[in-house]
C-alpha positions, 0 to 999 in steps of 0.5 A, spaced: 499 499 500 505 504 500 507 503 493 513 498 495 511 492 491 518 489 490 519 488 498 511 486 499 512 480 494 519 478 498 515 478 504 510 474 502 515 469 499 518 469 505 511 467 509 510 462 504 517 459 505 515 459 513 508 456 512 510 451 507 515 448 512 511 448 518 505 445 514 510 439 512 511 437 519 504 439 521 499 439 515 492 440 520 495 446 523 498 450 518 496 448 511 490 453 511 495 458 513 499 456 507 493 457 502 492 464 505 499 466 504 499 462 497 493 466 495 496 473 497 502 471 493 498 470 487 496 477 487 503 480 489 506 476 483 500 478 478 501 485 480 508 484 478 507 481 472 509 475 473 503 471 471 505 464 470 508 464 477 501 467 480 497 462 476 501 456 479 501 459 486 493 460 486 493 453 483 496 450 489 492 455 494 486 452 490 488 445 491 489 445 498 483 449 500 479 444 496 482 438 500 480 442 506 473 443 504 472 436 503 473 434 510 470 441 513 466 444 508 463 449 513 470 452 515 473 452 509 468 453 503 468 460 503 476 460 503 476 456 497 471 460 493 475 466 494 481 462 491 477 460 486 475 467 484 482 469 484 484 462 480 479 465 474 482 471 474 489 468 473 487 463 468 484 469 464 490 473 464 493 466 461 488 466 456 485 460 458 478 463 458 474 457 458 477 454 464 477 461 467 469 462 466 468 455 469 472 456 475 468 462 476 462 459 475 464 454 481 466 459 485 459 462 484 455 456 485 458 455 492 457 462 494 450 461 492 449 455 496 452 459 502 447 465 501 441 461 501 443 459 508 445 466 510 444 471 506 446 477 510 453 474 510 454 471 503 450 475 498 455 480 497 460 475 496 455 472 491 455 479 488 463 480 487 463 472 484 457 474 479 461 480 477 467 476 476 463 472 471 460 477 468 467 480 466 469 474 463 463 473 459 463 480 457 471 478 455 468 472 451 462 477 448 457 473 451 453 479 452 446 477 454 449 472 459 454 478 462 448 483 462 444 478 466 450 476 471 451 484 472 443 485 473 443 480 479 449 483 482 447 489 482 440 487 485 444 484 491 449 489 492 443 494 493 440 490 498 446 491 502 448 497 500 450 500 507 455 495 508 462 499 507 465 495 502 459 494 498 458 501 495 464 502 491 463 494 488 456 497 486 459 502 482 464 498 479 459 493 477 454 498 474 460 501 470 461 494 467 453 493 466 453 500 462 459 498 458 455 491 456 449 495 455 452 499 450 455 493 446 449 491 445 446 497 442 442 499 448 445 506 448 439 509 452 439 504 458 447 505 458 446 512 459 441 512 464 446 507 468 452 512 467 447 518 469 446 514 476 453 513 477 454 521 476 449 523 480 451 518 486 459 519 486 463 515 491 465 518 497 473 520 497 475 515 502 471 509 499 475 503 497 473 497 492 
């Protein structure tokens, strides 16, 4: 966050090394932490432009979290879904768009199931997952499916608009929705969405 990305990457690599060593001796205690560090490392590597290594790190995080979720779904399915969403983005960066979409949809299915049982806790996560799916669909020019996904995401975000992280995410998905509407030729509808964004700007201290 201080802009010292190289040092951040070095620190995260060291964290992975330590946690990997701990997890070798005591997997039950330390594999969840190792998966968390691998997922963070994937993000840092992607920001450094090292996309192949980022993909490998996120794949390992998914493998660990999938195994943990099989034994204890209640504890680890949310983490698995987060890593699946991250992996879908890494796959898209690698040009593997079909796999990216499949992976993103798997994450969405988990969030949808969790949200059915606990809407207050998990509907914003489902909305975020739908936004990723919509982005991937739009990149493939599956525009009507992308529009449907953005519509559902917007509905969910508006239901939880008072939660601090939700408003900037709502703005982001509305921006995507406007772009999709424009690509479909619905210029008036796209302008309506953009007008709402102009009339409802984010507070200066908002963070996505």
